[in-house]
N, C-alpha and C positions, 0 to 999 in steps of 0.2 A: 178793362179786360186788356190783356196783353196780347199783342199778335206779334207773330215771327215772320219777318219777310225774307225770303231766300231770292236774292236778286243781285245783278250788278248795278251799281249806282250809275245811273244815266244823267244827262244834262238837261233835258227838257221839261219833264213833269214838275209839279211842285208839292210840297208836302206841308200841309197845315199853315198854308199861306206864305212859305219860305221859299224861294225859288232855290233848285238843286244847283243851279249855276254859281250859288256863292257857298257851296260845300266843298271843301276840299277832301277827297277820299283819301286816307291814309292806308287803308289795306282793302282787298276785296274780300270782305268777311260778312257774318252773319250780323244783322242790325236789330236790335231790340227797341222797339217803340213803346215808351212809357206814356200814360195818360197825360201827364204834365207839359208832353211835348219834348221831352230830352231823349236824345238818341244816345244808345251806347252799344257797343258790340259784345256779343255773348262770349267770344272765346279770343283768346291769344293776344289781349291788351290792344287789339287793332280799335281804331276810332274812327269818327267823323268830327270836324270841327266846324260848327255852323258859325257864319258871320255875326259877329256881336255877341257870342256866346262863349262860355269857358268849355274847354276840352272835357270830355268825360272819359276817364279811363280805368272805370270800375272793373274788375275782374270778373270772370264767368262765375266763380263761387259766391262773391259779394251779390251779385245780380241774381242768380238763382236762389240765394237765401232769402232776397227780399220779395220774392215771387209768392203770391199767395194761390194755393192750388185750387182749381175750379173742377167742377164735374167733368167727365170725360165727354159725355155727351154735348158740352158746349165748347169743346176744342174743335178746331178746323185746321185742316191743313190743305196743302195742294201738291199733288205729286207730278214730277215731269219724268216721262218716261225716258227721257235721254239721261237723267241721272240715276234713276232708281234700277232701270233696265228691266222692267217687269216683262216686256215682249222681247223675245229672241228670235232670231231667224233660223230656220234648219236649211242647211245648204247642201249641195251634192259634194260630196268628198272629193279629194284626188284620187284618183283611179288608175294610175300608173304612167310609166314615162311614155308609152305607145299609145295611150288612149286618151282621145281629145275630147270624145263627147259619147252620150249613150242616150237609149230611149228610156223615158221615165215608164217603167212597166205597169205598175201597180202601185196603189196606196195599201199599207196594212192597217191603217186607222182611219177614222173619220173626225170631221170638226166636231169638237165637243168632247172627245174622247182622252181619257186621263194617259199620260206616258210617263214612264220613268226615265232617268239619265240614261243614255246610250242605248235605248230600247229601239228597235227599228220601226220606222214609221211609212217607208216606202222602199221600193226596189228599182235599181237602174240596172237596165240590161245593155251590156257592152258586146263588141264582137269577140270577147273571150270570156269574160265571167258575168254572173249577176251581184251586183254591188249593193249593200243595205245602206241607207240614209238613216243615221242615227239621231235621235232627240238630242240636242245640246244641254237641255235641262230638263228637271222634272216639271211637269206642268200639264195644261190642257192645251189640246190643239185648237188655236183660235180659227185659224182658216188655212185652206191650201191656195197658193198663188200659181201654181202650175197644174196643167192638166195630164192625165195619163195618154201616153202617146207623144208627148212633145219630146223633141230633142234637146237635151240639157248638157251643159258644160260643167266641170268642176268649179265651184263658187257659185253657182246658179242657186237662189232662193226658191224653194219649193214650198215652204210651209211657215207659219208664224206660231210660236209657242208662248203662252202665256204662264210665266212661272209661278210657282207654287206658293202663292200667298204671301212672298216676301215683302215686307213694308206695308202690305194692304191692311187696313183697319176694317175690322168686321164689327158693323153696328147694329145691335140688337134693337128689337121693337121698342123699349122702354128709353132707349137713347134717342130713337128718331122723334119721340113725342116731344122731348126737351127742346123749347124754343132757344133758338140762338141768336142772341142779342148782335145787333150790329156794332161794328168796330170802326176806328178810324181807317184802319187799314183798307175794310171792306168799302167804305167809302170813296176811298182814294182809287180803288182797283175800278169801281164803277162809273163814277163821275170823271175822272181825270185818269185814264188808263196810262201807264207809262210805257216807255220803249224798254224792252227787255233784249238785252243780246242773247241772241240763240245761234247756235251752231245750225246751219240748213244741213239738213240729212239729205244727201242724193244717193238714191238707189240707182244702182248698175243696170242700165236699160236691158230688159229681158230679149236676148237674141231671137228674132224670129225664125220660126220653124221653118227649115229648107224645104222647098216645094219638092215633091216628087218627082224624079227624072223622067223626062219624056220618053216613051218607047221608042228604040232606036229600028232601024231597019232589020237587024239582025233579031231583035226580040220584038215581034209583032205584039200588038196588044189584042188578044183574042177576045170576040163577044161572049159574054157567060151564058151558057146554054141551061136550057132544063135540066135540073137535077145535079147542077154543079154549084160550087162554092167557091168564091174568090177572097182570099186572106192575105193581108200583106206579110211578108218574109219578116222573121225575127232578126235582129241584129246578128245574132250570132249565125245564123243560116246564112245571110248574106256575106259574113266574113268567112265562113268555111267554104262557099261556092267560089268567092274570089281567089282565096288563098290556093286552092285546089287547082283553079283554071291558071292561075299566074305559074303554079309548079308545072302544070303541063306544057304552058308556052314557053318557059324559060329552060327546062331541063331537057337533056337528051336521054330521056329515060328508057331503060332496058332491064328486063326481068329474067332472072334465072331460077331454075326449080331445082330441088331434089326431095327425096323422101327420108324419113326418119323411122327407124323401129323404136318404138317407146317401150320396149318389154323392159329393159333393166331399169330406167328411171322410174316407171310404174311400180317395179318390184322394190327399188330403193326406197320409194315414198310408202309402200304399203308396210315393208319391214319394220320403219323406224316412226311410223306416224305417230304412234301413241307416245314414245320415249321424247320426240320433238317436241310434241305438245306439253309434256310435262315439264319439260325444261325451260322452253322458251315461250309458252303460253300462247302459240300460234300455229296453226296447220301448216304443214309442209305442201307447197303447191307445185305444180308443173312450170309456172312462169318464172319462178325463181331459178329453176333450172336452166331455162332457156336464156335468162338473163346473164347467169354465170358463163354460158356458152358463148353469148354473143360478146361478153367483155373479153373473153380469150380470144376470140376471133378478131376482135377490134386491136388488141394488143399485137396480133401477128400481121394484121394488114392495116396500118395506120391510115392508108390514105382513105379507107372508108368512114374514117373517124373526122376526116378533113372536109375543108369546104372551100369553093372557089369565091374571092372577094376581088372583083375586078379583074386585074391582071395578075393577082396573086393566088397562091394556094395557102391557106391558114391550117396549119397542123395543130390539132388540139391536144395537150399533154394531160387531159383530165376525159373520163367517161361519164357523162352525163346520159342516162337512158330515159327517154320518153315513152311513156305506155300509153296507148290510145285506149280512151274509156267512152263507151256509148252511154248517152244519159237521155231521159225524155226530151231535153232542150236541143241536143245536138252532140257532136263529137268533141270532145274535150281532151288534152294531151298533157297529164301534169307529168313532172320530170322528177327522176330519181338520182339525187345528186351523188357524185363520186362513188358510183355502182362498182367500181374496180377495187374500192376499199371495203365493201361490204361482204358479210358471209350470208349464207341462205336464211337464216332468222331474220337478220336486219332487212333484207331484201322483202322478205314475206310481210313484215310488219309494216314497212313503209307503203307496199303496194295496197294492203288493207286500209291504211289509213286514207290515202289518197282516193281511193275508190269510193271510199264512205262519203269523203268531203265531196267528190264529183257528183255521187247520186243527190246527196242533199244541196248541192249546189253553194257550197262554200269555200270553194276551192279560190285561193287567192291569185293575184296577178305573178306575185313571185314563185309560187308553185307551179306555174305553167311556162316560165319564161325561160328560154335558153335550151338546152338540150343538144346533144350531138349525133344521136343515133335513136331511132323508133322502132319499137315493137309493136305491132298490131295483132291481134288475136282474133281473127274471124272465126275460129271454131268453136268459141262459146256460143254462136248464133247457128253453127251447123253448116258453114261454109267447107266445102271439100278444096276449093284451091281457088285463088285470085291472083291479080296483079296489084299490089298496093300502090298508092301514090305518095311521092316523096313529100316529106313535111318540111317546108323551107323553114331557116336556110341549111338545112342539112343536106347529105349526099347519098343516104340510102335508108332505106326500111325493110324490116325483116317482118313477112307476114307468116302468122302462124294458122293452121287449120284444124278441122276436126279429125279426131283419131277414129280410124274406121278398121275393124279387123279385115285383113285380106290374105289370100293363099301367097306365101312367099316361100322360095326356095332356100332352106337353111341345111347345109350339111349334106347336100344331095338329095333332101327330101322337101317334099311340100307340105307346110306347116302354116297354121294360122297365125297371123302376127298382128299387133296393133300398131298401124301404120298412120304416119302424118306427112302431108305434103307440107314443104316449106318453101317460100319464095322471097328472093331478094331482089327489090328494085333499085336501082343506081344510076347515079349521073354518069353517063357514058363520057362526059367532056372530061372528067377528072379520073374516073375509075376505069380500067381495063378488064376486059372479060376475065382475064386470068385470075386478077386480084379478087374479084367478085366470086368466082367458082370456089377459089381456095377459101375464103371467108365461108361460103355457105357450106363447103365440105368440112371445114373445122367445127362449125356448130353441130353437124351431123355427127361426127366422131365423137364429141364430148357428150353429148344428149344420149348417144347408144352405148357409152362407156363412161359414166361419171368419174371412174377411177383415174381418168386422164388428168382431171383436175388436180388431185392429190401428188400426183407423179410429175406433172407437167411434160407431159409427152403428147 
């Protein structure tokens, strides 16, 4: 029987009574061991020359032509995982420039489940978004090497995938019954094990999970009472809490208010809603009107679109509007890029797309990075008035609220009008009260009479 040995030639073991120390390797190739003791390579004319014997330089085609086929059940092979790559690791992907770690929130699959290429198998919860860990290959999940709740970094291995039968021989019942005769190669492997050069595979040691911070004097650890539940804060909630508190500690925040008569904007929306949907395929919303008004106000008051950086003031020549969106997991703020170059339809389409992604937890890091000004609409929850907190590293935020019919004096008469309170919270270190009031008044004027946008007055 012919046996095929895939290994590097070493100097210590012996083959058929001949010491390998007397063998001169010509190339590191596959060696064919024939019953007569003659050694030949299978490919590329590579050869070994035994001491006292003639070199064998028969080609692959010559050797294969002289081989008599044997039943498949009598063939044997040895698979090295380092060569075939049957086992692959699923690792935590890159999560963004500003994200160094996350919490392994949940596994979407179980060991033994079949997964396709790029199918999510776990979710990593970060301080900004939830990121999926995708399977690098199609195959079966052999095991998980991390636990839910662990703190993981990009590159951390969390699962091992057994690839989909690539190079794996499936042996049927009839084949198992066929006896496998012993061969010289098997005798060599059992009685005189050779030294095979292998490259040691070193796994990156798993970073230990950080211990929970000890409660400080300002945050006493209260004992759990009856009918109370204590659950750990999510990474996103902790991040929100830290950012808002940092904002409060850093900025000299001041809020100014005004009220807006929504009559004309609501009439515009009512008059053109059908034509707008028919042409653009999206409903005309109130948020797009406020974004256009805010863009116009920021162009008139560029300091509100600026930010303090050390001892400098950075003026932005672009307007990226962040829109606060509440989700079941917490508040996220996706960004509408270059809002100053978009029309009503483009803004509404972008708002709908980002809101849907936020609700489904599919927002990417890039879709939330940056932003030069934020608009928060607490009115969708029924808020009448509030003082929003600045979203760092911005310098101001506009708060919208619910629309309520109130008695107003119009033309000397008291009439009901749909009114909304609006609020601007700004960094008083950079923005003076005059600029803040002018900005808010501009928003009020544009919303109350959208024709100003056409005439630029």
